[in-house]
VOVEX-427991 format. One line per field, with one value per residue: residue number from 1; residue in three letters; x, y, z of N, C-alpha, C, O, CB in turn. Coordinates in pm, whole numbers, plus 50000, padded with zeros to 5 digits. Last residue first. Glycine has a CB too. Layout:
residues N
resi = NUM  ...
resn = ALA  ...
n.east = X  ...
n.north = Y  ...
n.up = Z  ...
ca.east = X  ...
ca.north = Y  ...
ca.up = Z  ...
c.east = X  ...
c.north = Y  ...
c.up = Z  ...
o.east = X  ...
o.north = Y  ...
o.up = Z  ...
cb.east = X  ...
cb.north = Y  ...
cb.up = Z  ...
This chain:
residues 76
resi = 76  75  74  73  72  71  70  69  68  67  66  65  64  63  62  61  60  59  58  57  56  55  54  53  52  51  50  49  48  47  46  45  44  43  42  41  40  39  38  37  36  35  34  33  32  31  30  29  28  27  26  25  24  23  22  21  20  19  18  17  16  15  14  13  12  11  10  9  8  7  6  5  4  3  2  1
resn = UNK  UNK  UNK  UNK  UNK  UNK  UNK  UNK  UNK  UNK  UNK  UNK  UNK  UNK  UNK  UNK  UNK  UNK  UNK  UNK  UNK  UNK  UNK  UNK  UNK  UNK  UNK  UNK  UNK  UNK  UNK  UNK  UNK  UNK  UNK  UNK  UNK  UNK  UNK  UNK  UNK  UNK  UNK  UNK  UNK  UNK  UNK  UNK  UNK  UNK  UNK  UNK  UNK  UNK  UNK  UNK  UNK  UNK  UNK  UNK  UNK  UNK  UNK  UNK  UNK  UNK  UNK  UNK  UNK  UNK  UNK  UNK  UNK  UNK  UNK  UNK
n.east = 50495  50366  50257  50118  49903  49845  49545  49248  49144  49143  48854  48696  48575  48629  48880  49040  49017  49170  49422  49474  49483  49700  49930  49855  49975  50257  50408  50661  50886  50962  50924  50969  50719  50597  50692  50536  50248  50145  50087  49991  50111  50016  50003  50127  50205  50290  50296  50586  50732  50760  50803  50906  50536  50324  50166  49877  49710  49392  49131  48914  49007  49071  49449  49674  49739  49859  50068  50206  50220  50396  50610  50721  50788  51026  51165  51223
n.north = 50897  50657  50364  50240  50081  49901  49726  49650  49940  50183  50206  50124  50236  50011  49905  50133  50186  49985  50082  50301  50198  50085  50279  50429  50196  50166  50490  50486  50665  50758  51030  51071  51028  50745  50428  50287  50179  50465  50673  50855  50987  51109  51396  51429  51288  50966  50753  50529  50352  50262  50067  50163  50134  49952  49851  49620  49515  49440  49267  49096  48809  48666  48647  48777  48884  48674  48581  48765  48782  48584  48650  48893  48743  48546  48789  48875
n.up = 50408  50190  49984  49723  49550  49291  49159  49195  49330  49460  49561  49767  50026  50209  50180  50210  50500  50565  50475  50588  50868  50826  50822  51031  51189  51095  50933  50689  50489  50273  49964  49731  49572  49689  49592  49311  49283  49288  49632  49888  50218  50531  50728  51062  51239  51222  51503  51534  51394  51078  50748  50482  50280  50209  49954  49872  49592  49582  49385  49264  49084  48883  48861  48823  49024  49197  49053  49125  49377  49412  49257  49422  49639  49580  49556  49788
ca.east = 50492  50453  50214  50247  49938  49958  49630  49325  49088  49208  48929  48751  48558  48481  48799  48997  48935  49022  49342  49454  49409  49568  49870  49831  49866  50133  50327  50509  50848  51058  50894  51103  50877  50537  50680  50639  50355  50093  50113  49960  50108  50044  49871  50158  50170  50360  50231  50503  50670  50789  50745  50972  50739  50381  50321  49942  49814  49460  49254  48925  48946  48965  49336  49658  49763  49675  49901  50236  50184  50308  50595  50697  50658  50868  51127  51135
ca.north = 51034  50702  50479  50260  50169  49859  49844  49610  49790  50111  50307  50043  50273  50096  49829  50094  50293  50029  49939  50284  50303  50005  50134  50455  50295  50055  50442  50504  50580  50621  50912  51137  51084  50873  50545  50327  50085  50376  50667  50705  51005  51004  51287  51500  51425  51104  50800  50627  50315  50350  50095  50138  50168  50017  49834  49800  49506  49582  49283  49248  48857  48723  48607  48674  48980  48726  48478  48764  48933  48553  48590  48842  48819  48524  48697  48996
ca.up = 50462  50264  50131  49807  49613  49414  49146  49077  49259  49407  49452  49651  49900  50248  50173  50067  50374  50600  50393  50429  50848  50893  50654  50907  51215  51111  51064  50705  50608  50264  50111  49881  49577  49692  49691  49360  49232  49223  49480  49842  50023  50455  50678  50875  51256  51201  51391  51553  51565  51201  50911  50626  50275  50266  49956  49952  49668  49593  49443  49319  49228  48851  48884  48697  48920  49272  49080  48956  49312  49451  49206  49282  49665  49627  49464  49675
c.east = 50590  50424  50364  50223  50016  49970  49738  49501  49221  49228  49068  48777  48605  48514  48645  48901  48953  48920  49198  49364  49322  49469  49744  49803  49762  50022  50241  50476  50706  50967  50944  51043  50896  50709  50676  50620  50491  50228  50118  50011  50051  50025  50011  50035  50087  50214  50225  50380  50572  50666  50802  50857  50788  50548  50327  50096  49876  49585  49352  49003  48978  48920  49247  49504  49635  49663  49819  50032  50140  50194  50432  50620  50609  50792  51015  51109
c.north = 51135  50891  50523  50394  50164  49977  49855  49672  49758  49990  50258  50104  50211  50135  49893  50004  50231  50042  49929  50214  50330  50072  50094  50367  50347  50145  50288  50442  50610  50566  50800  51110  51159  50967  50691  50414  50173  50296  50547  50762  50876  51055  51194  51372  51525  51233  50950  50668  50398  50327  50179  50172  50139  50066  49972  49750  49620  49546  49414  49253  49033  48808  48687  48639  48869  48791  48583  48652  48856  48685  48533  48765  48830  48595  48605  48873
c.up = 50382  50292  50173  49886  49736  49471  49263  49067  49139  49378  49407  49537  49774  50067  50167  50048  50288  50524  50435  50369  50659  50821  50706  50796  51071  51120  51034  50841  50606  50435  50130  49982  49709  49675  49638  49490  49328  49184  49413  49698  49980  50300  50576  50828  51106  51220  51373  51435  51617  51286  51023  50695  50402  50281  50071  49953  49731  49638  49435  49433  49174  48983  48845  48737  48820  49106  49149  48977  49170  49421  49295  49220  49552  49632  49436  49563
o.east = 50597  50362  50459  50179  49987  50086  49691  49566  49265  49336  49104  48734  48550  48469  48551  48836  48851  48816  49113  49280  49209  49390  49664  49712  49650  49973  50155  50523  50644  50984  50977  51083  50854  50796  50751  50516  50539  50302  50081  49982  50074  49945  50113  49998  50028  50111  50184  50373  50493  50549  50917  50814  50703  50650  50334  50134  49925  49580  49385  48965  49043  48812  49284  49432  49530  49565  49698  49924  50039  50077  50362  50557  50491  50681  50944  51015
o.north = 51253  50975  50445  50501  50097  50012  49794  49654  49820  49935  50304  50067  50248  50055  49826  49997  50249  49986  49877  50231  50355  50026  50064  50363  50316  50161  50295  50329  50703  50454  50729  51149  51261  50963  50735  50479  50107  50326  50468  50874  50782  51142  51261  51278  51630  51180  51036  50630  50372  50297  50145  50287  50074  49999  50086  49633  49710  49541  49475  49247  49074  48867  48783  48604  48906  48743  48564  48668  48896  48664  48448  48808  48800  48541  48584  48890
o.up = 50416  50226  50186  49845  49835  49447  49359  48964  49043  49404  49299  49427  49671  49985  50123  49944  50222  50489  50362  50281  50618  50739  50617  50714  51031  51008  50946  50859  50555  50485  50036  50092  49764  49762  49551  49489  49420  49090  49501  49656  50056  50264  50570  50899  51080  51178  51451  51318  51709  51260  51054  50704  50462  50291  50025  49953  49664  49761  49334  49550  49078  48987  48778  48643  48767  49049  49150  48921  49113  49454  49239  49124  49532  49633  49337  49485
cb.east = 50534  50594  50119  50389  49851  50114  49540  49228  48892  49259  48955  48674  48596  48477  48831  49095  48977  49014  49413  49550  49526  49540  49987  49914  49950  50138  50202  50421  50923  51301  50767  51149  50914  50423  50797  50703  50370  50001  50229  49772  50289  49952  49683  50401  50325  50448  50103  50594  50782  50812  50742  51110  50803  50334  50419  49871  49892  49390  49316  48789  49058  48869  49321  49781  49970  49655  49908  50474  50340  50345  50723  50769  50662  50841  51201  51259
cb.north = 51027  50652  50382  50269  50220  49802  49971  49670  49815  50131  50458  49946  50376  50271  49746  50046  50442  50133  49774  50236  50419  50018  49931  50512  50430  49947  50577  50432  50615  50664  50859  51322  51198  50897  50539  50386  50085  50433  50723  50629  51023  50885  51395  51467  51488  51104  50748  50730  50327  50515  49972  50229  50353  49978  49853  49857  49452  49692  49182  49313  48781  48619  48580  48517  49003  48903  48309  48627  49073  48506  48531  48802  48949  48488  48640  49172
cb.up = 50615  50186  50304  49709  49623  49372  49144  48946  49156  49429  49517  49617  49900  50418  50271  49994  50329  50646  50440  50372  50897  51067  50624  50880  51281  51253  51106  50583  50755  50271  50129  49909  49446  49865  49784  49261  49021  49112  49447  49860  49927  50500  50544  50765  51300  51010  51392  51579  51684  51164  50982  50674  50247  50337  49770  50179  49605  49692  49396  49357  49411  48800  48991  48695  48858  49470  49210  48871  49298  49579  49183  49248  49727  49726  49467  49590
């Protein structure tokens, strides 16, 4: 985590339009329900997410840019 925090500080200090996605624990299946997103910390009670929903969120973010300079955390 120390290296991750150092890397995030470098990105945050840049002039780039960054988004640091923070998925919770990956599970091997896609849940039937939709996922939730919160800034910096996992949504309340959330602790897992699929790789597919993480990829979906990231592709949507590329198109919509709703989370620029923020840390979305994803979970069911």
